[in-house]
N, C-alpha and C positions, 0 to 999 in steps of 0.2 A: 527801320530800314524798309524799303519797298522792294518787293521781289516779284518775279514772274512765277507762274505755277512750276516751271521747270527748275526754278532755283530752290523750291521748297525741298528740304531734306529732313530727315528724322533726327532731331536733337532733343535733348531734354530742355525743359524750360530754363534751367539754370545756364545751359550752353547758349541759348538764345539771348538770355540777359547779358551775358559776358560779351557776346558779340555786338549787342546793341550799344552797350557802353563803350566798347572799343570803337564803333562807328561814330558814336557822338563825340568821343575824344579826338578822333582823327579829324573830324569835320571842324572841331574847335581849332585844332592845330592848323589847319588849312584855311581857317577863317572863312568858312562857308556854312550854309544852312544844311543840316543833315537830311532834310526832307525835300527842299525845293531845288538844290543845286543840280544842274544837268548831268553831272557825273556821280551823283549819290548812289546809284545802283551799281556802277562799276566799282565804287569803293566798298560797297557792301559785299559784292561778289569776291573782291580781293580778300576781305576780312574772312569770309566763309572758307575760302581756299586755304588760307594760312591756318585758320582753326583746324581744319580737316588734316592738314600736314603735321599737326601736333603742337602747335603754339597756342597755348590756352591762357596765357597771362594777358589781361586786357590792355596793360601799359604797353607791352611789346607788340601786341597786335596793332594797337592804335598807331604807334611810332612807325612800325614797318609799313603799314598800309598807307600812312601819309607820305612817307619817303618814296614808296612806289608811285604814288600819285604825283609826287615832285619829278620823278623820272619821266612820266608821261608828259608833264607840262614842260620839262626841260627840252624835250624833242620838238617842242613847238615855240621855243625861244623864251620861255619864262624860267628864270633860275633863282633858286633860293637855297640857303644853306640847310642841309639835312637835319632832321630832328634826331636827338639823342635816343638810343633805345634804353629802356629801363623805366624808372619812375618819372613820369611826366606830369603828375597831377598837382605839382606845386602851385598853390593859390587857386586851385580848382576844387569845388566841393563834390563829393561823390554823387549827391543827389542831383547835381546839375547834369549828369550823364544818363540818368535812367528816365525813360518816358513812362509815365503812369497813366 
């Protein structure tokens, strides 16, 4: 995830890894690149805000952030069925979500 300096908050390494995996999963759900999509930073900020509100499950973070992004896109005329909240990693390997 790319951030501005003001987006930097103090989290543990494990917390950042959870948020990174959630960001990567949400990007895959949305069929976009987690690094180069024009809205990747907004997606990252959404995930951080949700994490700070107490949602720490990466599957829930990913689905909720992707659905929030669908709301944004829906206001601009692009509609898609929402993603289910819960286990979303069927057919996806955990290593595909972590950048090393």
